N, C-alpha and C positions, 0 to 999 in steps of 0.2 A: 599330209593327208590324215583323215580320221581313221584310226586303227580299231578303236573299240568304243562302244557306247553301252552304258548300264543305266537303266531307268527303273526306279522303284516308287510305287504308289503315286503314279502320275496318271490322272484321269481314270481309265478303266484298266490300266496296267498295274498288276501286282509287282512283278519284277521281270525284267527281260534283259538279257545280255546278248550283244551282237558284236561279232568281229567283222570289220569292214575291210575291203580289199581295194587295190588300185583298179583303174579302168572304169567301165560303165556298170553300175549296180542299179537294177530295177527293183522296185518294191511293188508287189502285187497283193491282192486280197479282195475279198468281198467288201461291198459297201458297209462301213461301220465296224470293220474288223480291227481297226486301230492303227492302220498304216500311217495315216496323217498325224496321229498322236506322236509317233516316233520322231517325225520331222519337227513337230511343235516343241518337243522336249529339247532337241538340238538347238532350235531357234531361240528358246528361252535363255540358253547360255550365251548365244552370239549377240542377240539384240537387247537382252535384259527385260523383255516383256513377259510378264507372268501374272496370271490371276490366281488368287488363293483358291478359287473354285475348282482349279485343275487338280488340287490334292484329292486323291482317291477317298471316297466316302469311308469313314471309319478310321482313317489314318490321321496322325497329328502333323505329319510332314511328308514331303516327297524329296527324293534325291536323284540328281542327274550327274553321272560321271562320264567323262569323255576323255579318251586318250588321243592326242593329236601329235603326230611324229613321236618325239620322245618325252613329251610333257603330259601330265595329267591335270584335268580341270574338273572341279566339283562344285556343284551348286546345291545348297540345302534350302528348301522353301518351307516356312512354317505357316500354320493356320492364322497366325497373327498378321500375316502379310509381310513379315520380315524375312530376310534371306541371309545366308552366309556363303562367302565365296572363297575357294581355295585353288591355288596353283601349286602342284607338287606338294600338297598337304600344308602349304604355308597360307595363312589367312591373308586375304587381299581385300582392298576396298572395291566397291562395285565399279567405280570408274576405271581403276587399274585393270580389273578383271575384263571388262568390255574392251579396253584398249588392246589387250593381249590377243584378241581375235581379229584385229584389223589386218587385212591382207592375208587372211587364212581361209575363211569360209564365206561363201556368198550364196544367198538364197534368191530363188525366183519363184514367185507365185502369182495368183490373180491380182494381188495388190500392186505388184511391180508393173503389170500391164496398165493399171489405172494411173500409175505415176508417169509412165512414158506417154500416155495419151494426153496428159495435161500439158498444154502448150508451154506454160511457164517453166516446166521441168526439162524441156527438150534441149535448151541451151546447155544444160549440165552434161548431156551425152556428147555434144559436139566439143565442149571444153575438155572433157575427159580424153576424147580422141586426139585433140590438139596438144594435150599435155599442159594445159593452161592453169593447173591447180595452184601453183605458187603465185602467179599474177592475180588470180581470182581472190586468193586470200588477202593479198596486198590491197587490191582495189576495194574490197569490202570494208576493210579497216578505214581506208581513206574516205570512202563514201559515208560511213557511219560518223566519222569525225566531222566531215563536211556538213552533214545534216545537223549534228549537235551544235557546231559553231553558228550555223544559220539560225537555229532556234534560240541560241544564247544571244545573238545579235538582235533578234526580234524582241526578246524579253528585255534586253538592255535598253533598247530604244523606247519601249513602252514605259520602262522605269524613268528614263530621262524625261519623257512627256509628263508622267505623273509627278515628278519632282520639280518641274519647272516653277510652279507657284511656291512650292516649299523653298526652293532656292532663293526666290525673290524675297520671301519673308525673312529667311535666315540672313541674307545680305543686309536687309534693312536693320535687323536686330544687331548684327555685328557692327554696322556703321554707327548705330545709336550708342552702343557701349564704347566704341573707339572714340567717338566725338566727345564723350564725357571725360575721357582722359583721366580716369580715376587713379590717384597715386596711393601707394600703401600708407596707411595711418593718416591719410588726409582727412577722413571723416572726423576723427577724434580732435584734430587741430581746428577744424571748422567749427565744431560745437564749442570748443574752448574759446575761440576768438569771438563767436557769436555771443557767448555768455559775458565776455568782457565788455564788448561794445554795447550790448543791450543794457548793461548795468554800469556804464562808463562813469557817470557822474558820481555815484555812490562810491565806486572803486577808487576814483582819483581822490575823492575827499578823504577816504580812509588811509590811502597811501601818504597823502600830505600830512594827515594827523600823525602818522607814525614818524614821518620824516621830522616834523616839528618837535615831537616828543623826544626824538633822539638828539637834535642839535640846538634846542632852545638854550640860550646863553646862561640863563639863571636857573631854570627848572628842568632843563633837558637831561635825559638819562646819561649821555656822554659826559656832560659837564659835571654831573653828580659823581660819576665813577672817577672822573679825573681828580676831583677833590679828594675822594677816598684814597686814590693811589698816592696822592701827595702826603696825606696823613700817615699812610703805611710806610712810606719812604722815610719819614721823620722818625717813626717808631723803631725803625731798624737801627737807629743809633743806640737804642737801649736793648733791642732783642733781635738778633739776626734771624731768628726762626720765623719771623713774620714776612721774610723775603718771598716765601712761596705764595703767600696770600697776595702780595703785591704783584707778582707775575700773573696770577690768575686774573686779577683786576685789569692789568694791562692787556691781556689776551682778549678779555671781554670788550674792552674799549675798541680794539682793532676790529673785532667781528662786527660790532655795532656800526663802526665807521664804514665797513664794507657793505653792510645792509643799506646804509644811507646812500652810498654811491650807487648801489643797484636800483634803489627806488628812484633815484634821480634819473638813471639811464632809462628805466621803464617809462617814466613820465615824459621823456623827451623823444621816444620812438613813435612810429606810426601805428603801434598796437592800439592806440586810442584815437586813430583817425576814423571818425564816425562816418566818413564818406564810403568806407569799405563795407559797411553793414549791408546795404542792398545786394551787393555782389555775393556776400557770404550767404545771405538768406536765399538768393536764387540757386546758389550751388547746393545748399542743404535741401532745398525743394527738389532739385534734379536728382540728388542721391535718393531721396525718399521715393520719388517716382520710379526710379530704376529698381529700387529694392522691392517695391510692391510688384513690379513686373517680372523680376527675375529671382524670386526666392526669399526675400525678406532680410537679406544682409549683404554687405559689400563682398564677403567671401563667396556667397552664392552667385553674385554677379560675375565674379571672376571665373567660377566653375562653369556658369552658363556660356561665358565667352569661349572657354576651351571646347565645350561640347558643340557649340555652333561652328567653330572652326573645323572640328572633326567631321561634322555632317557635311559641311561645304566641301571639304576635301574629298569625302566619299562621292559626292555628286560630281565633282570635277574629274574624279577617277573614271566615272562612267564614260566621259568623253575619251579618256586615254584608252579605256577598255574597248570602246567602239573602234578606235583606230587600230588597236592591236588585233581585234577580231577580224577586221576587214583584211589586214595583212595576212593573218592566218588562213582566212578563206581563200584569198588569192593564191597563196602557196599551195594549199590543198587542191584547188582547181587545176593548177598547173601540173601537179603530180598525177591527179586523176586523168587529165587529158592525155598525158604521155602514155599511161598504162592502158587506157581505154582504146586508143588507136592501135597500140601494139596488139591487144587482144583481138580487135576487129580485123586487123590485117591477117593475123594468124587464123582466125575463124574462116575468113573468106578464102584464104589460100588452101584450106583443108576441107571445106564444105563439099566441093565437087568430088574429091577423093573419097570421102566418107559415103556420099550418095552412091558412087559407083561400086564401092566395096559391098555395101548393103544390098544393092541390086543383084550383084553376082551371087551373094550368099542366099538371097531369096530365090534366085533361079534354081539353085541346088535344092531348095526346099519346095520345089514344084510350084513356084510362082514365076514361071518362065517369062511372062509378059509384064511383070510388075515394073513400074517405074517409081523410083524413090528420089526425092529431091530435098536437100537441106537448104532452106531459104533464110536469108538474113535481111532484116529491114531496120530502119530507125524510126522512132516516133518524133515527127517534126513538131516544133512548138514555136510560140511567138518569140520568146526570149530564152536564152540559155547561155551559160558561160562557154559551152562547147559547141562547135559548129563542124558539120561534115559537108565538105564541098560548099562552104559558105552558108549552109542552111542550119539554123539553130535546131539542135536535137536534144531530146530529154535524156538525162543521165539516170542510170540505175545502179544497184549494188554490184551488178556483174558487168558493168560497162554500158555502152550505148546501143548494143545490138539486141534486137528481138529475133529469136530463132524459132522457126516452125518447120516441122516435118510434113512434106506433101507426099501423097501416095496415089498411084493409079494401079489398081490390082488387076485390071482386065484391059485387053486391047481396045482401043478406041475411046476409052474413058479418059477424060481430062484429069490432070493432077489436081487433087483437092486436099485440104488439111486432113492429115491422118486421123485426127481426133473425131472427124465427122464421117469417115467412110470405112474405117477398118472394122472387119468382123472379128468375132472371138477367135476363130481358127487362124485368120490372118495375123492377129496380134500375137498369138503364140509363136508363129514362125518369124514374125518381125523381131520379137524379143530374142529368139534363139539366134537369128541372123546377127543381131547387134552383139550378143554375147560372143559369137564366133569371131566377128570383126575385131572385137576388143580383147580377145584372149591373149594376144601377144603383149598388150599393154597392161593387162590385168594380172597383178602379182598373186592373186589367190590361187591356192592349190586344190581347193575343193569347191565344186559347184553343185548346189542342191536345187532340183526342180520339182515343184509340186504341181502335177497335172499340166505339164508343158504341152501335152497332146490334145488339149481341149479344142473341140470343134473340127478335128481333122480325121481322115480315114483313108483307106485304100492306098493309092500310089503316093499320095502326100505323106501318109503315115510312114510308108517305106522309106521315103527320102529323109524325113525327120529322124528316123531311126539311124540311117547311115550318118547323118550329120552329128547326132549325139555320139555315135561310135567314134567318129573322127575327132570330135572334141575331147573324148575320153583318153586319147593318146597323149594329150598334154596336161590334162587335169583329172583328178578323181571326180567322176560325175555320178551323182545319186539322184534317182528320180522315181516318183510314183507314176505308174502308167496304167491306162485302161486299154491299151492297144497291143494286140499280139505281135505286130510288126516290130515294135520297140522291145517288148519283153523277150522275144526269141533271139534278138541280136545282142543281148547283154552278156557281159563277161561273167556277171554274178546275178543270180535270180534269188531274191529274198522274198519269201512268201509269208504273209501274215494271216493268221487264223484266230478266230475268237470262238470260245466254247463256254457253255454255261454248266457249272458244277452244282449239283444238289439244288437247282432252281433258285439259288440265292447268291451265287458267286460267279464272277466272270473271269475267265482265264485267257490271256492273250499270249500267243506263241509266234515267234519268228524263226524260220529255218531256211537254209539255203537248199534250193532244188537244182538237180543236175540231170543232164541227159534226157532220157525218155520220160522220166517222172516230171521233169520241168515242163516238157512239151505237152504232157497229158494234162497237167494243171492249167497250163495256158489255154489249151483247147477247151477245157471245161469252163474256164472263166469267161472266155470270149467266144461263146457259141455263135456261129453265124458269121464270124469274122474270118477273113483269109489270113492264115498264119504266115505263109511265105517261107522262104528258106534263107 
């Protein structure tokens, strides 16, 4: 429970310190006295909502301190819009600070009535009653993943359609390169052969001239060197030192003879087969054509081939991804269906119980003839992966059910959607009835009501008072009230006053009232109302 609250420079409050007690605490005060500001300060800690305009005029910051059980919580808000959070004087992130209040304090105000009036939110109340929170968390994740996979599949198929023409072009280009069957260093050999064949006559003539110059019997180079070698061999009779010269000449003769053999071999091969020239020219033309198309060199053709293969592989992977996504979608649909039917069964088995409990609670709150019904339905559709009793139904993030609260507040009136028929006073009691029904399931130890008594009076106010009192046996209940019936029944009566000092300063004071003084203040505040006992 909340034990203490200290508020400094918040709205019109300079500084206020309040010790809070167990049971039912009512806060009273004239309109504009600052009683709602106290709850706003507490709410700023619990829900993190704060406007820098709430900092008191002339102050640079405001501070809210709260002691809950044995822990202290502090929030410092600056004019810059930034804030600092502390738990037991230890700095905390905003997220961790807010998480620390989970299952501790719960607020109820006019906004909560608007929340429950919205049909799309009513399923949350039924799920809370059923204890469906874990399955809801699971099915939401599955639903989100299912939606994402479906979107991915649509995008993928659009890509496949867009890449169809591109794939055809890439396949044509790859086939064109593959059919060319280009070998490494082939281009160099082609140009070499082309040059030979294109100048064949002159080349053969020159090779024959060399051959003839080498082996002419009388004037050939080999013949001349042979004669020189003979002369040197004879000279060796007189000077052994010329042997080296003889060996050099002999080596030259052998090399020239090898050249002659090589020329003979060249002249006898098909390197000079002129019939090859058209094929070589065609091949060269093909290479030049491909080079113009794919980057200007043989290397660039090879690089293009790699890139084309990569792109085609990517496109072919679309088909694989399509198959994988369909498998994933089927798997998610199966999981979704399993949890959706589990949730639906649990909701339907608890809907009547919740309806009955809220009706009983409303009767205690002077709505004796009220009928309350929690109704479930499915949205039928033409096609869906999930069917209920053989009928395709639309899936949602929380399952297949649509939940709506129906209310008949008066005898003879048919049940109608609560959002269309509930008055302000009825909504206050419906909300209180729901809080009462859920109190065993609700782990929070402090309930705070801002004007729970809106639109009620007389006997109804008396019954709401007793209901709050009963609720306060299990929880710490704090509420602002405008009704004497509620104020007089409280365990603690906190009265807020506002005074003006020197015409330019506002002072807000909160003090507990007891006994006759409390009754006197209540009587003065609620002139004309029946106080009761």
